[in-house]
Each structure stands twice: as structure tokens, then as C-alpha cells.
SERO-4910 file (N, C-alpha, C, O; in steps of 0.05 Angstrom, whole numbers):
BEGIN
 pado doro    nc1    nc2    nc3   cac1   cac2   cac3    cc1    cc2    cc3    oc1    oc2    oc3
  Met    A     17    -24      0      0      0      0     18     25      0     35     28     17
  Asn    A     13     43    -20     30     66    -22     21     88     -3      1     85     12
  Ala    A     36    110     -2     31    131     17      5    145     12     -8    153     31
  Lys    A     -3    149    -13    -28    163    -19    -52    147     -9    -71    159      2
  Arg    A    -52    121    -12    -74    105     -2    -75    105     28    -97    106     40
  Ile    A    -52    104     41    -51    106     70    -63    132     80    -77    133     99
  Asp    A    -55    154     65    -65    180     73    -96    182     69   -109    193     87
  Lys    A   -106    171     47   -135    172     43   -149    155     63   -171    162     72
  Leu    A   -138    132     71   -150    115     91   -151    128    118   -171    128    132
  Ala    A   -128    140    125   -127    154    151   -147    178    152   -160    182    172
  Thr    A   -149    192    130   -168    215    128   -196    205    131   -213    218    144
  Ala    A   -202    183    118   -230    172    119   -236    162    147   -259    167    157
  Val    A   -217    149    161   -222    140    188   -226    164    207   -245    163    224
  Ile    A   -210    184    204   -212    208    222   -239    222    216   -253    230    235
  Ser    A   -246    225    191   -272    237    184   -295    222    195   -315    233    205
  Leu    A   -293    195    194   -315    178    205   -317    182    235   -340    184    245
  Leu    A   -295    183    249   -296    186    278   -307    214    286   -323    216    304
  Val    A   -299    234    271   -310    261    276   -340    261    270   -355    274    285
  Gly    A   -348    248    249   -377    247    242   -393    233    264   -415    241    270
  Val    A   -382    212    275   -396    197    297   -399    215    321   -421    216    333
  Val    A   -378    230    329   -379    248    351   -400    270    347   -416    276    364
  Val    A   -399    282    323   -418    303    317   -447    292    316   -465    305    326
  Leu    A   -450    268    306   -477    256    305   -488    251    333   -511    256    338
  Ile    A   -471    241    351   -479    236    378   -487    262    392   -507    264    405
  Leu    A   -471    283    387   -476    309    400   -502    321    389   -519    330    405
  Leu    A   -506    320    363   -530    331    351   -555    315    359   -576    326    363
  Ser    A   -552    289    362   -574    272    370   -583    279    399   -606    280    405
  Leu    A   -563    283    416   -569    289    444   -582    316    446   -603    319    459
  Ile    A   -571    336    433   -582    363    434   -610    363    421   -629    376    431
  Gly    A   -612    349    398   -638    348    384   -660    335    401   -682    345    402
  Tyr    A   -653    313    415   -673    300    432   -682    318    454   -706    320    460
  Ile    A   -663    332    467   -671    350    489   -688    373    479   -708    380    492
  Leu    A   -682    384    456   -697    406    445   -725    397    435   -745    411    440
  Val    A   -726    375    422   -752    365    411   -771    358    434   -795    364    432
  Thr    A   -761    346    455   -779    339    478   -784    363    496   -805    362    510
  Gly    A   -767    383    497   -770    405    516   -782    430    505   -797    444    520
  Leu    A   -777    437    480   -787    462    470   -817    465    470   -827    487    475
  Pro    A   -833    444    465   -862    448    466   -872    456    493   -895    466    495
  His    A   -857    452    514   -866    459    541   -858    487    550   -865    496    572
  Ile    A   -843    501    533   -832    527    540   -852    549    532   -862    549    509
  Ser    A   -858    566    550   -875    590    545   -866    612    563   -849    609    580
  Trp    A   -877    636    558   -870    659    575   -877    654    604   -863    662    622
  His    A   -900    641    608   -908    634    636   -888    615    648   -881    618    672
  Phe    A   -879    596    633   -860    576    643   -833    590    651   -821    582    671
  Leu    A   -825    610    635   -799    623    639   -800    643    662   -779    650    674
  Thr    A   -823    653    669   -825    675    688   -839    668    714   -835    682    734
  Ser    A   -854    646    715   -869    640    739   -851    623    758   -833    609    750
  Pro    A   -857    625    784   -842    609    803   -849    579    801   -870    572    790
  Ser    A   -832    562    812   -836    533    811   -857    525    832   -863    540    851
  Gln    A   -869    502    827   -889    490    845   -878    463    855   -868    447    840
  Ala    A   -882    458    881   -872    433    893   -893    411    890   -885    388    888
  Phe    A   -919    418    891   -939    397    892   -960    401    869   -973    381    861
  Leu    A   -963    425    859   -983    430    838   -971    432    811   -947    437    808
  Lys    A   -987    427    790   -978    430    763   -979    459    754   -992    476    767
  Gly    A   -965    465    733   -965    492    722   -943    510    732   -943    534    727
  Gly    A   -924    499    746   -901    515    756   -881    521    734   -881    509    713
  Gly    A   -864    541    740   -844    550    720   -816    548    731   -811    533    751
  Ile    A   -798    563    719   -770    562    727   -759    591    729   -735    595    727
  Gly    A   -777    610    734   -768    638    734   -747    644    755   -726    656    748
  Asp    A   -751    635    780   -732    640    801   -706    625    796   -684    636    800
  Gln    A   -708    600    787   -683    584    782   -667    595    759   -643    595    759
  Leu    A   -681    606    739   -667    617    716   -652    643    724   -629    647    716
  Phe    A   -664    659    740   -651    683    751   -628    676    769   -606    688    767
  Asn    A   -631    656    786   -610    647    804   -585    638    788   -563    643    795
  Ser    A   -590    624    766   -568    613    750   -552    636    738   -527    636    738
  Phe    A   -566    656    727   -552    679    715   -537    695    736   -515    704    732
  Tyr    A   -551    699    759   -538    715    780   -513    701    791   -493    714    796
  Leu    A   -515    675    795   -492    660    804   -469    660    784   -446    661    791
  Leu    A   -477    658    758   -457    659    737   -442    685    737   -417    685    736
  Val    A   -456    707    739   -443    734    738   -426    737    763   -403    747    761
  Leu    A   -436    730    786   -421    733    811   -395    716    811   -375    725    820
  Thr    A   -397    692    800   -374    674    799   -353    686    780   -329    685    786
  Leu    A   -361    695    757   -342    707    738   -330    733    748   -306    738    743
  Val    A   -345    748    763   -335    773    775   -312    766    795   -293    781    797
  Ile    A   -315    744    809   -294    736    828   -271    723    814   -248    729    820
  Ser    A   -277    704    796   -256    686    786   -240    698    763   -216    693    760
  Phe    A   -253    714    746   -239    724    722   -216    742    728   -194    738    717
  Pro    A   -218    763    745   -195    779    751   -172    763    763   -149    768    757
  Ile    A   -178    744    781   -157    727    793   -144    710    771   -119    708    771
  Ala    A   -160    698    754   -148    681    733   -132    697    713   -111    688    704
  Leu    A   -142    720    706   -127    737    687   -100    746    699    -80    744    685
  Gly    A   -100    754    724    -75    762    737    -56    738    739    -32    741    735
  Ala    A    -67    715    747    -50    691    749    -39    682    722    -16    674    720
  Gly    A    -56    684    701    -47    676    675    -25    695    664     -5    685    653
  Ile    A    -28    721    669     -7    740    660     18    735    676     40    737    664
  Tyr    A     16    730    702     40    725    718     55    700    708     79    701    705
  Leu    A     40    679    704     53    654    695     66    657    667     86    644    661
  Phe    A     53    673    651     63    677    623     87    695    622    106    690    608
  Glu    A     86    717    637    106    738    633    127    741    656    150    747    651
  Tyr    A    118    736    680    135    743    703    145    720    719    165    722    733
  Ala    A    132    697    717    140    674    734    167    663    725    171    658    702
  Pro    A    186    660    744    212    648    737    209    618    730    191    605    740
  Lys    A    227    608    714    226    580    707    242    564    727    266    558    724
  Asn    A    228    557    749    240    541    770    220    521    780    198    518    770
  Trp    A    228    506    801    210    485    812    185    496    824    165    482    825
  Val    A    186    521    834    162    532    846    140    537    825    117    530    829
  Thr    A    149    548    802    130    553    780    119    526    770     95    523    764
  Asn    A    137    506    767    128    480    758    108    467    778     89    455    769
  Thr    A    113    471    803     95    461    824     67    474    821     47    462    824
  Ile    A     68    501    816     42    515    813     27    505    789      2    501    791
  Arg    A     41    500    767     27    489    743     16    461    748     -6    455    739
  Val    A     31    445    762     21    418    769     -3    420    787    -23    405    783
  Ala    A     -2    438    806    -25    441    824    -50    451    809    -72    442    814
  Ile    A    -46    468    789    -68    478    773    -80    455    757   -105    452    755
  Glu    A    -63    438    746    -73    415    730    -89    395    749   -109    385    741
  Val    A    -79    391    773    -92    373    791   -119    384    800   -139    370    800
  Leu    A   -120    410    806   -145    422    815   -166    423    793   -189    420    798
  Ser    A   -157    426    768   -176    427    745   -189    400    740   -209    399    727
  Ser    A   -177    379    750   -188    352    746   -204    342    770   -214    319    769
  Leu    A   -207    358    790   -223    350    813   -252    347    806   -263    363    791
  Pro    A   -266    326    816   -295    323    811   -310    346    825   -302    356    846
  Ser    A   -331    355    812   -346    378    823   -358    372    851   -362    390    867
  Val    A   -365    346    856   -376    339    882   -356    343    904   -363    350    926
  Val    A   -330    338    898   -309    343    918   -307    373    924   -304    380    947
  Val    A   -308    389    903   -308    418    907   -332    427    924   -330    444    941
  Gly    A   -355    414    918   -379    421    933   -377    414    963   -385    429    980
  Leu    A   -366    390    969   -362    382    996   -342    400   1011   -345    407   1034
  Phe    A   -321    408    996   -301    426   1007   -314    453   1013   -310    465   1035
  Gly    A   -330    463    994   -344    488    999   -364    487   1022   -368    506   1037
  Phe    A   -377    464   1025   -396    460   1047   -382    461   1074   -391    475   1092
  Leu    A   -360    447   1076   -346    446   1102   -333    472   1109   -333    480   1132
  Leu    A   -322    486   1088   -307    511   1094   -325    535   1095   -324    550   1115
  Phe    A   -341    540   1075   -357    565   1073   -384    562   1088   -392    581   1102
  Val    A   -398    540   1084   -424    537   1096   -422    533   1126   -437    545   1141
  Val    A   -404    515   1134   -402    507   1162   -382    524   1177   -389    537   1197
  Glu    A   -357    524   1168   -336    537   1183   -338    568   1183   -337    580   1204
  Phe    A   -343    579   1159   -346    609   1158   -374    618   1163   -379    642   1164
  Lys    A   -392    599   1167   -420    604   1174   -434    622   1154   -450    640   1161
  Leu    A   -428    618   1128   -443    633   1107   -469    620   1101   -486    632   1088
  Gly    A   -473    595   1110   -498    581   1105   -501    574   1075   -484    580   1059
  Phe    A   -523    561   1069   -529    556   1041   -537    582   1028   -558    593   1033
  Ser    A   -520    592   1010   -524    618    999   -511    620    972   -495    603    964
  Ile    A   -519    641    957   -507    646    931   -478    652    934   -462    643    917
  Leu    A   -470    666    955   -442    673    959   -425    647    963   -403    645    952
  Ser    A   -435    629    979   -421    603    983   -418    588    957   -397    577    951
  Gly    A   -440    588    941   -438    574    915   -419    587    896   -404    574    882
  Ala    A   -419    614    896   -401    629    878   -372    624    885   -355    621    867
  Ile    A   -366    624    911   -338    620    919   -329    591    913   -307    587    904
  Ala    A   -347    572    918   -341    544    912   -336    540    882   -318    526    874
  Leu    A   -353    553    865   -350    551    837   -325    566    827   -314    559    806
  Thr    A   -316    585    842   -291    599    836   -267    579    838   -250    578    821
  Phe    A   -267    564    860   -247    543    863   -249    522    840   -229    512    831
  Phe    A   -273    516    832   -278    496    811   -270    507    784   -261    492    767
  Asn    A   -273    533    780   -270    545    754   -242    557    750   -232    559    727
  Leu    A   -229    566    772   -204    581    770   -181    566    756   -168    578    740
  Pro    A   -176    541    762   -153    527    749   -156    526    719   -137    532    705
  Leu    A   -180    517    709   -183    515    680   -182    543    667   -170    545    646
  Leu    A   -193    563    679   -193    590    668   -165    601    667   -157    613    648
  Thr    A   -150    597    689   -122    606    690   -105    593    668    -90    607    654
  Arg    A   -107    567    666    -91    552    646    -99    561    618    -81    563    601
  Ser    A   -125    565    613   -134    573    586   -124    601    579   -116    605    556
  Ile    A   -124    619    598   -115    646    593    -85    646    588    -75    659    570
  Glu    A    -70    630    603    -41    628    599    -35    617    571    -17    626    557
  Asn    A    -50    596    563    -46    585    536    -53    605    514    -39    606    494
  Ser    A    -73    621    518    -80    642    499    -58    662    496    -52    671    474
  Leu    A    -46    670    518    -24    690    517      1    677    505     15    691    490
  Thr    A      6    652    511     29    638    500     27    634    470     47    633    456
  Ala    A      2    632    460     -2    628    431      4    652    414      6    650    390
  Val    A      6    675    426     13    699    411     42    697    401     60    690    417
  Pro    A     48    703    376     75    700    366     95    717    382     89    740    389
  Lys    A    119    706    386    139    720    402    149    745    388    158    764    401
  Leu    A    146    746    361    154    770    346    138    795    355    149    817    356
  Gln    A    113    791    362     97    814    371    107    825    398    109    849    402
  Arg    A    114    806    415    125    814    441    151    829    437    156    850    450
  Glu    A    169    818    420    194    830    415    191    857    402    207    876    407
  Ala    A    171    860    385    166    886    372    158    907    392    166    930    390
  Gly    A    141    899    411    133    918    432    156    927    449    158    951    456
  Leu    A    173    908    457    197    915    473    216    932    457    229    950    468
  Ala    A    218    927    430    236    943    414    227    972    411    243    990    406
  Leu    A    201    976    413    190   1004    412    193   1019    438    186   1042    440
  Gly    A    204   1006    458    209   1019    483    187   1015    504    188   1027    525
  Phe    A    168    997    498    148    991    517    159    975    541    178    960    538
  Ser    A    148    979    564    155    962    587    141    935    583    125    931    566
  Arg    A    149    916    600    137    889    599    107    891    603     91    877    589
  Trp    A     98    907    622     69    910    627     55    923    604     33    915    596
  Gln    A     67    944    592     55    958    569     54    939    545     34    940    530
  Thr    A     74    922    542     74    903    520     51    882    524     37    876    504
  Val    A     48    872    548     27    853    553     -1    866    549    -18    854    537
  Leu    A     -4    890    559    -30    903    559    -37    913    531    -60    911    522
  Gly    A    -18    925    517    -24    938    491    -19    921    466    -29    928    445
  Val    A     -2    901    469      5    885    445     -5    856    447    -18    847    429
  Ile    A      2    843    469     -4    814    471    -33    810    478    -46    792    466
  Phe    A    -44    825    497    -72    821    506    -92    824    483   -110    807    481
  Pro    A    -91    845    466   -110    847    444   -109    823    425   -129    814    415
  Glu    A    -85    813    420    -82    790    402    -93    765    415   -104    747    401
  Ala    A    -91    763    441   -100    739    455   -129    741    464   -140    722    476
  Leu    A   -142    763    459   -169    768    469   -189    747    459   -205    737    476
  Pro    A   -190    739    434   -209    718    426   -205    692    441   -224    679    449
  Gly    A   -180    684    445   -175    659    461   -183    662    490   -193    643    502
  Ile    A   -179    686    501   -187    691    529   -218    690    532   -228    678    550
  Leu    A   -231    702    512   -260    701    513   -271    673    509   -291    665    521
  Thr    A   -257    657    493   -265    629    490   -262    614    516   -279    598    523
  Ala    A   -241    620    531   -237    608    557   -259    616    576   -269    600    592
  Val    A   -267    642    575   -289    651    592   -315    637    585   -331    630    602
  Ile    A   -319    633    559   -344    620    549   -345    592    560   -365    583    570
  Leu    A   -323    577    557   -322    550    566   -327    548    596   -341    531    606
  Ser    A   -314    566    611   -318    565    640   -346    574    648   -358    563    667
  Ala    A   -358    592    632   -385    601    638   -405    578    633   -424    575    647
  Gly    A   -400    562    612   -417    539    607   -415    519    630   -436    507    637
  Arg    A   -392    515    641   -389    496    664   -404    507    688   -417    492    702
  Ile    A   -402    533    692   -415    545    716   -445    543    713   -459    535    731
  Phe    A   -455    551    689   -484    551    685   -497    524    687   -519    521    697
  Gly    A   -483    503    679   -494    476    680   -485    460    704   -492    436    705
  Glu    A   -471    472    723   -462    457    746   -484    452    766   -501    470    771
  Ala    A   -484    429    777   -505    422    797   -493    410    822   -501    418    844
  Ala    A   -474    391    820   -464    377    843   -452    395    864   -458    392    888
  Ala    A   -435    414    855   -422    432    875   -442    450    888   -438    458    911
  Leu    A   -464    457    874   -483    477    885   -503    464    904   -515    478    920
  Ile    A   -507    438    902   -525    425    920   -515    428    949   -531    431    967
  Tyr    A   -489    428    953   -477    429    980   -471    458    989   -463    462   1012
  Thr    A   -473    477    971   -465    505    978   -487    525    974   -494    540    993
  Ala    A   -500    526    950   -521    545    946   -548    534    956   -567    550    960
  Gly    A   -550    508    959   -575    497    970   -594    487    948   -589    491    925
  Gln    A   -615    474    957   -635    463    939   -662    476    943   -682    466    932
  Ser    A   -664    498    957   -689    512    960   -689    539    945   -668    551    941
  Ala    A   -713    547    938   -716    572    923   -737    589    938   -761    587    932
  Pro    A   -729    606    957   -748    622    972   -762    642    953   -752    649    932
  Ile    A   -786    650    962   -802    669    946   -787    695    943   -778    707    963
  Leu    A   -784    705    919   -769    729    913   -788    751    905   -808    747    892
  Asn    A   -782    775    913   -797    799    906   -780    815    886   -761    829    895
  Phe    A   -786    813    861   -769    826    841   -773    856    840   -760    870    824
  Ala    A   -791    867    856   -794    896    859   -776    906    882   -773    931    885
  Asn    A   -763    888    896   -746    896    919   -717    891    911   -708    868    909
  Trp    A   -702    912    905   -674    909    896   -654    917    917   -631    923    912
  Asn    A   -663    916    942   -645    920    965   -630    894    970   -642    875    979
  Pro    A   -603    894    966   -588    869    968   -587    859    997   -578    836   1001
  Phe    A   -596    874   1017   -595    865   1044   -622    854   1053   -625    844   1076
  Ser    A   -642    855   1036   -668    844   1043   -670    814   1037   -660    805   1017
  Pro    A   -682    799   1055   -684    769   1051   -699    762   1026   -694    740   1014
  Thr    A   -718    778   1017   -734    772    994   -723    784    968   -735    781    947
  Ser    A   -701    799    970   -690    811    946   -675    791    929   -660    774    939
  Pro    A   -679    792    902   -664    773    885   -635    779    885   -619    761    877
  Leu    A   -626    802    893   -597    809    893   -583    802    919   -559    807    922
  Asn    A   -598    792    938   -586    785    964   -567    761    960   -576    739    954
  Pro    A   -541    764    964   -522    742    960   -522    722    982   -509    701    980
  Met    A   -535    728   1004   -535    710   1028   -559    692   1029   -562    677   1049
  Arg    A   -576    692   1009   -600    675   1009   -594    649    995   -577    648    977
  Pro    A   -607    627   1002   -604    602    987   -616    605    959   -634    621    955
  Ala    A   -605    591    940   -613    594    913   -611    568    897   -589    558    893
  Glu    A   -634    558    889   -634    534    873   -631    542    844   -647    557    833
  Thr    A   -610    533    831   -605    540    803   -620    522    784   -633    503    793
  Leu    A   -619    528    759   -634    513    739   -624    484    737   -640    465    736
  Ala    A   -598    480    738   -587    453    737   -594    436    761   -601    413    759
  Val    A   -593    449    785   -601    435    809   -631    429    809   -640    408    818
  His    A   -647    447    798   -676    443    796   -682    419    778   -699    403    785
  Ile    A   -668    416    756   -672    393    738   -665    367    753   -680    347    752
  Trp    A   -642    367    767   -635    343    783   -655    337    804   -662    313    808
  Lys    A   -665    357    818   -684    353    840   -710    342    829   -722    324    842
  Ile    A   -720    352    806   -745    343    795   -743    313    787   -761    297    793
  Asn    A   -721    306    774   -717    279    765   -712    259    788   -717    235    784
  Ser    A   -703    269    810   -696    251    832   -719    249    852   -724    227    864
  Glu    A   -733    271    857   -754    270    878   -778    287    872   -794    293    890
  Gly    A   -782    295    847   -805    312    840   -831    296    841   -833    274    831
  Ile    A   -851    308    853   -877    295    857   -900    311    845   -923    303    847
  Met    A   -894    333    831   -915    348    818   -926    332    794   -910    317    782
  Pro    A   -951    336    787   -963    320    765   -948    323    738   -947    304    722
  Asp    A   -937    346    733   -924    351    707   -894    352    710   -880    368    697
  Ala    A   -883    334    727   -854    335    733   -838    329    707   -818    343    703
  Ser    A   -846    310    691   -831    304    667   -831    327    647   -811    333    634
  Ala    A   -854    341    645   -855    364    627   -838    387    637   -824    400    621
  Val    A   -838    392    663   -821    414    674   -792    407    670   -776    424    663
  Ser    A   -785    382    675   -757    374    671   -748    376    642   -726    387    637
  Ala    A   -765    368    623   -758    370    595   -755    399    587   -737    406    572
  Gly    A   -774    416    595   -773    444    588   -749    458    600   -736    474    587
  Ala    A   -743    452    625   -720    464    638   -694    455    625   -675    471    622
  Ser    A   -692    430    617   -668    420    603   -664    434    576   -642    441    569
  Ala    A   -686    438    562   -685    452    536   -676    481    540   -660    492    525
  Val    A   -686    494    561   -678    522    567   -648    523    573   -634    541    564
  Leu    A   -639    504    588   -610    503    595   -593    500    570   -573    514    568
  Ile    A   -601    482    552   -585    479    527   -586    504    510   -566    513    500
  Val    A   -610    516    507   -613    540    490   -597    563    501   -584    577    486
  Val    A   -597    567    528   -583    589    540   -553    586    536   -539    605    529
  Val    A   -543    561    540   -514    556    536   -506    561    507   -485    573    502
  Leu    A   -522    552    488   -516    556    460   -516    585    452   -498    595    439
  Leu    A   -537    600    461   -539    628    455   -516    644    468   -505    662    455
  Phe    A   -509    636    492   -487    650    505   -461    645    490   -445    664    487
  Asn    A   -456    621    482   -432    615    467   -430    630    441   -410    642    435
  Phe    A   -451    629    425   -451    642    399   -449    673    401   -434    685    386
  Ser    A   -464    684    419   -464    713    422   -437    723    433   -427    744    425
  Ala    A   -425    708    452   -399    715    463   -377    713    443   -359    729    442
  Arg    A   -379    692    426   -359    690    404   -361    713    384   -340    724    376
  Trp    A   -385    720    377   -389    743    359   -379    769    372   -366    785    358
  Leu    A   -385    772    398   -375    796    411   -345    797    413   -333    818    410
  Gly    A   -333    774    418   -304    773    420   -290    780    394   -271    795    394
  Asn    A   -301    770    372   -289    777    346   -293    806    340   -275    819    328
  Arg    A   -316    817    347   -320    846    343   -301    863    359   -290    883    349
  Ile    A   -297    856    384   -279    871    401   -250    869    391   -235    888    391
  Tyr    A   -243    845    381   -216    841    370   -212    858    346   -190    870    343
  Arg    A   -232    860    328   -229    877    304   -227    906    312   -212    921    299
  Lys    A   -241    914    333   -240    942    341   -214    949    354   -203    971    349
  Ile    A   -203    931    370   -178    937    384   -154    937    364   -137    954    366
  Thr    A   -154    918    346   -132    915    328   -136    930    302   -118    930    285
  Ala    A   -159    944    299   -165    960    275   -164    943    250   -156    953    228
  Ser    A   -171    918    252   -172    900    229   -201    897    219   -220    902    234
  Lys    A   -204    890    194   -231    888    183   -240    859    183   -262    852    174
***
């Protein structure tokens, strides 16, 4: 068998494997959307859930998921960005830096339930934060930080060294070179890292069961005082997210329309993640073109 036939065979095998993966992914997403979309309505998206009666919605859980996502990214992204820049530009090449990178790799592979138990023991019990959005956000920061840091460092490393050398040759300091030359070039990769981490946060359930809780207290969306127990902005209240709500319905739901609520909530979860990914990617490309003055 000559080289051309081997190349064609290898290409065919790789294409077949990719096709199988794509088919499985599309089948899974298609099944969730086909079974869940008919149950979605404005009432379903905005009304509170019901524990015993039919006709409940996911309004509070949907808000809790977005609020927890924003709060987690507000905490984790600045830390991950600073850590990524330090490891890329300033960290010396010695055993300490290597140990830090190994620790990041180990932490990024931890099961989410382990992070949830750690957050329960430390933040809920020891720090007495209770089951709250803040406990969940801090626990998800530990869960999200290693992957986000590593992804940001890889995005910065992927920028050609010639651009860094060009910035230094123009008289820029190391910080000015990172901020004005390397960061704009690495921005699409950084945003991709944020998108991936946001998807993990939005769909996370195991870690939040032990930290944010499984209850959704009645919220007054006319009360925006973050210190009020009924305010949706109160970070110290327990908050059942959409992913936790889906798990809870499938495990112990007793309402008459439990299967319909679960299917609709799952479809909403998939749609929100897809929309977030596509819109964030479009926004990242637009920001990149604006910063670099490219068309």
C-alpha cells in the first residue's frame, strides 16, 4: 500500500470518527430540544416553581443561574487573568512555578462533588455563610479558576513572540507590552476560555447542592435592596439554580407535570448555553477587530 492510499484511509477514518462524535452530539441536543421546546412558554420562563401543583415554572431558578454565573465570573476572572499573566510573563522558570502548574492541573481535574463538599465544610459550616449564593459562587470559583487560568495562559502563549519583541523594541515596558500588544491579540482565546468556564458554571449542579442549597425562597423582584431576605440580589440567600432544579425534579419531583417541567428546563438550559456561546464568540471577534483596527 502506497503513501497516498494510507493518507486517504487515515483521512477517511478520522472523518468517520469526527462524524460519529458530531452525530452523537446533535442527537443528544436534538432529543432535548424536541422533547422540551413544546413545554416552554413565557409563563414557564417567568413563573415560580411549584412543589406539589402542576403549572409551575422556572423563573426564580433561571434568575439564580444567571446571578450565580455573573457573581462567579466577577470573582474568578480577575484572579485568573492576573495569574495567567504572571505565569506567562513574570513567573521564573524554576521548581516553584512548575509546582504551581502541576497544582493547577490537579485542581482542574477534581470532581465537582469534591469541590462542593469542600465548599460545604469551609464556607457553609466553618465560615457560617450558610447555604447561599455567595457560598456557591466561591465554591465555583475554586472549581473554575484552574481551568480558566490555564486557558488564559495558553491564549497568551499562543501569541507569536515577534509581537512581544516588537513591543519591547519600541520601548514599551513588559506590562505595556502585555496590555497593549499581547492582550488584544490573545483576546479571542481569552473570551473562548471565559465562554467554556461560563458553560461549566451555568450547567453545574453537584457543587451547588452542597453550597447554594436546593431551596428557592419566594423572591420579590420589585425589591432590589441586596440586604433584604426577599431581594433577588441578596447574595446570602439560598438559591436553587436551573441545573439543580432539573436534578431535583428527576430525583424527587412529585408534581403531576414533573416530566414536562424537567424536559422544558433542560431545553432552556441547552438553549441558553448555545446562545451564550454564539453571542460571546461574535462579541469577542467584534472587540478584537475594534482593538486591532482590522476588518
